N, C-alpha and C positions, 0 to 999 in steps of 0.2 A: 531824786536819786535815792536808791536803797542802799543801806549800809548793813552792818552786822545785825543778825537776827531779825530781819525784816523792818528795821528801824528806817524811818524816813526823815530827811532833813531838807528844809527849803528856806529860802530867804522870804520871809513873810511880809516884810515891809522894808523900805529904805527911804531916807530923805537926806537932802543936803541942806544943813542949816545956813541961814543967810549971813551969820557973823560968828566970830570966835574961832577957836582952833580946831573945832570938829569939822572935818572934811566930809564925813559920811556917817550917818547913824542908821543902824539896821537892826532888825529883829530876826533871829533864826527860830523857826518853829521845828521842834524835834518830836516826832511821834515814836514812842518806844513800845514795842510789842512784848519784849522779854522781861522777866522779873529782874534780871541783872545783866548789864551789858556795858560795853565800851564803844563810844562813837567817835570816830575820827572827824573832827570839825575843820581840819586844816584846809581842804579844798575850798570850802565856803569862805573861810576867813581870807585866803589868798585872793579869791574872786573879788571880795569887797575892797581889799587894798588896791587891786588893779582898777576897779571902778572909781575909787576916790582919787586916783592919780597922785598919790602922796609919794614923794621921793625920800623925805626924812621925817620921821615922827614915831608914832606908836599906834598899836591897836589895843583897846581895852575891851575885855569880854566880861560880862557880869551874869551870873546865874542866881536868880532869886528863888532858889528852892533849897530844901534842907535834907533831902534824902538822895541827892545827886550832887555832883560838883565837877570842877575843872582841874585838869592836870596837864603837865607837859612831860612827856616821856616817849619811849619807843612804842609805836602802835604795831602790835603783833598778837595774833590770837593765842599763841602758846604762852606768851608772857602774861597776857590778861588772865588766862586760866591759872597760871602759877600764883598770881596776886589774889585771885578769887579764892583759891584753895587756902592760901595763908590767912586771908580774912575769915574764912569759915572756921579755921582752927582757933583764931584769936577772938572772934566775935561770932559765935555760932548762931544759926537760925534753927532753933530747936525748941520744942515745947517745954523741955526740962530746964532750959536756961532762963533765968529770971531777969526780966527787964522791967523796972519800975514804970517806965513809960507805957508799957502794955498793961501791967497789972493794977496800977494804982490811979489811973485816970478817973476823974469824976464823971458822973452822968452828963453834966453840962458839956465837958470837953468831948466826951464820946458823941454827943448829939451834934456838936459843931464839926468835929474832925473825923468822925466815923470810928469804927471799932476795928480797923485794920491793925493787926499786931505787927508793928514795924520798928520797935525799939532797936533791933539789930541794924536796920538800914540807916537810922540816924547816927548810930555809933560808928558805922563803917565810913559814912560820908564825912563825919566830924574828924575822923582819924587820918584819912588819906586824900581828901580833896580840898580845894579852895573855892570860895564863892566868886572870886575874880582873878583874872590874869591880865598882865600888861606885857606885850611883846613888842620889841623895837622894830621899826621899819627903817631900813637903810637901802639906799640905791633902788628904791621902789619895790622892795621885796621884804617879806618877813625875815627877821634875823633869827633863824632857828638852826640848831646844830644838825649835822647830817642825818641823825636818826631820830630827831625830835619831831613830835606831832602834838597838836593841840587837841585834847580829848575831853569829852563829857563822859563821866562814869556814872551810871545809873544803878541804884541798889534797891529801888522800890517800884519797879514797873509792874505791869504796863502803865505808862503815863504819857501825857502830853506835856512837853516842857517848852519854855520860851527863854531865849538868851538875848541880852542886849549887847550889840557890838558897835563900838565907836572907833572910827579911824580918825586919829588926830594928827594934825600936820604942823610942822615948823616951816616946811618948804613944799610948795606945790609944783608939779610939773607944768601946770598951765599958767602959773603966775609969772 
């Protein structure tokens, strides 16, 4: 499925552990074409909750990246544009702005991580995102407010990202 700015999201893997409270463990593969974008993950997370047949429990989502992260808020292009404009004023992406991460890295670090100037992207992700979220599941559905969505915000694209999603159960519909 294609989302904002040609971004693609797919369930790359899923497994059902044999024991414990994890009803389903999955990985979402997210291919991001834009430099900066917001991806609504809610449909995929809902699908995984339905597959797990969990009636009461929670969903844990983990993002093992440092220039993107997770948020829960209203998913709307105009709101995303407003937030991006505010971040540009607060943490500008400009050659005149000094970021030690870009200017003072050693040759060894540059050889390992590349020479991509992305100090501003780390600062943006650090300020407005979380590496993980836990959302309650009740009556077999995500417990989100009317306007809430689960989103990945990317500040250093294009990139390929992977997210770990675990649906945990206290009660299973099949038990």
